[in-house]
N, C-alpha and C positions, 0 to 999 in steps of 0.2 A: 197316399204317395210321400208327402212330407216325412211323417217319419219312417220308411222306411231308409229314404232316404238319410239320414239323420242316421241310423244305427247302421247304415252304411260308414256314415262319415264316423262317429262312436268308435265302431270297433275297429277298424283300420288304423286308428289312430294307437292302439293297444297292442297292435299284433299284429307283426312284420307279416305272416303268413297273407293277408289282406292285398300288397303288394301288389303279385302277381294277374289275381283274376280284375283287380280293377285297372291295371294298366291293357291284357286282354279289352276289359270293357272299353274303355278309350278307344282303342285302336279300331274296334269296330264300329261306337257313332263315327269317326273318321272316315269309313270303309265307306257305309250306307250317307252318311255326308256330299263322296265326292261320284258314290255311282246311282245310290237310288232316286237321289233327291232333281239330280239332273233329271235323270229319263223320265222324271211323276213332269217336271217343268216341261220339257223339250214334249211331254203328251197331249197338258196342259193350252200352252200355246200353238200347237199347231193345230188340235181341234178349232181354231179360232183365226186361224191365218191364211192366209189362200195358200197350197199349195201345189207347186209344179208337179208333181206327183198323182194329182187329182185328178187325170184325164180319163176320156172313158175307156183308152187301149190298159190304163189299172186296174178297170170294175173288170171283171167276169160275166158272163153272158148269165151261170143262172143266177146276175146281181150281188156275189162275195165280192170282197177285196178282197185283190192278191195277195199275197208273202211280203213284195217285193215293199208295197206302200205298208206294211205294219211294220216291217224291219225295220223301216225307219222312222217308225216312236221308240221301239221298242230293241234294244241291243242284246235283253236275255230271248228271245223267241222267235225263231228258225222255225218254226210251221204252225201258221195260223191260220192258213184257211180255211174257210169255214166260219169267218167272225162275219155274221149279215150286214149289208152295210144298214146303216139304223137309221131312220125313221129320227129319230132322236138323237141330237150330240151327246144330251147328258149318260144316258145308256153306251156309247162310243166311246166316249172318258171312261165309263167306271171299268169299262172289260177289258180294255188296255193298260190304264193303272191295276191293274188286278191280277193282269201276265208279270207286268214287273213287282209288284211287292212279292205273287209267287214265284221266283224265279230260285235260281239255285244261289246265287249269291245272298238272296235275304235269308234261306235256310242256313248258310255257312256260319254269318253274321248269330243268328241266333245262337246258334247250337254249340259254334266254338270260342265266340265271342262274351255272348250276355249269361249262357247254361252257369259257372263255374259261379258267377259272383254273385247270381239269382240262388243258385244250391247253399251257399254260403251265409247268405243272408236269410234263406229260410230256414236254416238249423237253430244261427244266431239267437232268431225269434221263437222258436222254441223254448231251447235254453233261456233266454231270461220271461219269457211268461212262468218255467217252468219253475223258476228262481223268485219268484213274490215271497215277501213275505210278511204277515200283516201283524198289528201290532195288539200286542198282550193287552187280556180284558183291563189291567189295572191304568195299562199307557190312555186306552179311552176312557176309564173313568176319571182321570185326570183332566184331562181338557174340557171335557164337561162339568164337570165341577169348576173352571176358572171362566169358562162360558156364562153360563152361571152366576158367578160372583164379578162378572164386570172387568176381569183380569187376562182374558182375551178373547180374540174376535177369528171365527174359523170364516177364509176367504177363501174361492175356486182353486188362489193358486196357491196358498200359503195358508199358516195357522201361527195368529201376532197374539206372541206373549207380552204381556204388558207390566213391568214395574209399578211396587206400590206407587202412592197417590200423592204421600206425604211430603210438606213443601221440605218439609229440614231436610228428604232426602237430595231435591236437586242442590245440590252442592256444585256440582262444577261446572264454571263461565267463561263463558270466549263472549268479549269485544262485544258484553254486554248483552248476550244470553245465554240461558241456561243451554246446557248441551245435555244431551241423552244420549250414552256410548249404547249402541243397539252393533244388535248379529244376525247375520242371513247365514244361514245353516241348509244347507245340502245333505240329504240324506245319500246310505249308500247303496248299492247297484239293487234293487229290487224289492227294498225294505218300506215300506208305509209309513207316508213320515209324523204321522200320528205317533208310533214309535218312541218319537225324541220326544212326549211330552214331558215327562220326567227330570229329561236334565234341563228341557227350556226352561221347565217352570223354577229352579233351582239358578237356576240364573239371572233368572229376570227379578226373583228375590231380594238378587245383593243389584238391581240396581239399570239392567243392562234391559234394556226390549229385547228381544229374539223374533225373530221370523224364520219360523221352518219351512221350507220352501218344496212345493207339492211337485212331484217330475211326473206327474199319469200325462198317460199309460202305464206307459213303459219302466217309467224310473229307473231313467238313467242318466246321470250326471253330465251332462254333455252339451257347451254351448248348441249345438244343432241338436240339441232337443228341449231349452228351455230353460238353460244354462248359463248363455252367454253375454254378453256387456250389456246390448241391448236391450235382453233379460233385466239384470241390475237397473238398466235405464227408468224401466217401465217401473219393477218394483219399486224402488226410490223415489217415485210420484206417489204412487197408491199405501203401501206400508208405512210412508211418511206420513202422508195424509191422517192414517191412520193415528200414527202417534202424535201429531198436532190436537188431534181433534180428543184424544184422551185425557191432553193436559192443557184442554181450554180455559178452563177455571181456573188453574194454577199458574198460565201464563204463555201468553199470545208470542210471545218470541223465543222460539225455539231453534235449533242446530241437531240435525235430527245423523248420531254418523254411523253408517250401518258399518260396522269390519265386516270380514269375509271368513265363513268355514264351511268346517264338513268332516264327514267320519267316511272314511274308506276311497270310495272314486267322489266323492263330493267332494273328498276333503283336493283332490286331485282337480276337480274342477273347479275350485277358491282355487289354489294358486295359478292355474289356466283362464281365471277368466281376470285375476289383478293383475296378468301378465297384458293380456289382452286393453286394458286401461291403461297402460304405458305408453300406446304409441303416442296418446295425446297429453298435449301439454300440462293441463290438470286435471287432477280424478274429477269423477260426474259428479255431479249434484243440482239440486231441484232448486226453485222456489216456487215456496208452498202455495197456495192458492190465498190463504192471509196475505200474504209480498211481505210477511214478517219472520215467517218461518222459512227455513232450508232442509232437506236433506242430502245429505249427502257420504260420497262415501269413505271410509277411512282408511288409513295405513297398515292392521292388521290383519293375520292374515291365521289361521286356526287349526291346524292338520291332529283329525285324530284318525287313529289306524289308518296310518300311509305314513312312503315314502320308500320304500323296498322296491318300486320301479319307476326311473326315473331316466333314462333315453328313448324322448320322442312323448316325455308325458309331462315331466317335472321341466317347465320352461327354467329361461336363465333371470332369475331377480336379484343378479347383482347389478342393483342400478343406481344410479349417486338424484335423490328425488327426498324434499322436504315439504311436511315430514318425512322421516327415513321411516321402512319399512322395516316392519317390524315381523315373524313367524313363532309362533308354539306349533313343535311337532307334541304331540304326545302319544305314545304307545303304550298294549300290554306287555308285559313280561312273556305272558303267554299266549299270544296270539300266534295261531298257526297258520294266517295266513300272510303277513310281515311278518314273514323273519329277516331283518338285517345283517346282514358278514358286517365287520369292520367295511371293504372292501364297499358295499353301497352306502352305508353311513359318509364314506368323504363324499365318494360320486354324489349326493346327496345335498349336502353341506356345499358342495363348491360351486351350487345352480341356486347359492339362497344366504340372503343378507350376511357378512360375514362377523360385523359385531352384535346383531338383533334376531340371532337366530337360536330359541333355545329347543334342544334338544331334550324331551323328558320321557323319564319310562314309569308305567306306575306297575308296581311285585303283584301278581299273581292276577294280572287281567288279563282278559282273552279281546275275539276279536269283535264278536257279537255283545259285548259284554258297558259296549257305550251308547246303547240306544235298549229296549224295553220289546224283544219282541222271538223270547225266548221258548217260546209255546212251539210257535212257528218252524221256529230254527230247530229245536228238537225234531222235526218232523220232517225236514232235511234230510236227504242223501249228501250232502254236504256237511251236516252239524259237525264231524269231527275238524274238517278242517276251522273252524275255529278255535278250538282251542281248548286245554281245561281247563275253564276257569277256577282258583285255586283258596278265590276270594267273592262275599258274596256279591249280587244284583247292586243293589244299595249301598255295597262300600264302594264301588265300581264308581257308578254315577257319583258318587262325593267323590272322591280322589277328582275325577277327571272337569268337572262344573268346579271344584275350586283355585283347580291349578289354572281354567282357563280365567275365570271370574279376576284373581291376581295374574293375570299378562293383560286384558283385556284395561282394568284400572289402573297398573303399573304408569301408562300412558300418562295420566290424568292427577300425578301425585307432583 
């Protein structure tokens, strides 16, 4: 049930056509609470309290309750003569509750108020399940090799890629502690998080820890399905602990600073999650178990293959905060899904920090080329939507990672 609620919340935030079914459902709940709930309450209360209608005159000679007595409990049942006077009050309550629930009002609520949202939810669920894309074999091989070498760790909720351990690589210091630039990365719609192993490994090689978030079982990046600010607080603790353990022989005092990023739908989730943190006086942080290290949220956001959806999706991030928020928007020139008109670019930039936002394009890159799921993508009926990539997958990965590394490390220069 929680997953279905999350699915409804997720798709309704992207698709305005959900507004009317949601309004119908809301009105149906109100009708149920104002009409059916009081009726059942009256039945339960009336069954244990003395009733002035329970007189010899209300009982027929054949041992049946008169319809006037039943009517006093259920306004939806006018003909209920042949309900035998029970020896068990539980049986009596059960019968009267059944009469109330199986009323015309109940069927009206179900058919007119709940059926539209149920149909939409089930149809979207089918789309979600049909759109699942597995990682290429090359991506699976990379994560396996990294785990064997100790440069990656697989957890239930994420895959964590560690930077090199060399002490000379730990050059960034803050308040007497070694700072490890890090990145929480949210996958795109329906994509297995293993598909990002190559790009995550490349970024980690340059000194940035990368945690690629698992959004199983639906693989939808949304606050109601594993991508919310509360989920990030949990990740700060568990992923920060993993990074601290990885460096325990090099240093005992760390600041693990987690910036946010994502691909496609995951990129929008990163923007929304950071906006949710702005309600607090400072960005979330966690003191780790050794009491000397801190895992905290950073002020950089990396957007891959996103930005064309603005209204109701991209929050207003033009805010005054220290340190200032920085955003990198990186798209492919051949992306068939993210096609941004000049007007859309203006709308997007109006929501992002004016002086610290970078909008860049990789020439020849497409939508799916930011990860490694080409095999699954080509089998999909929506393959053409990705756009015709005119550069190699390796070249797109290399350029995307190079731009991202430059952007994330610029803050610490």
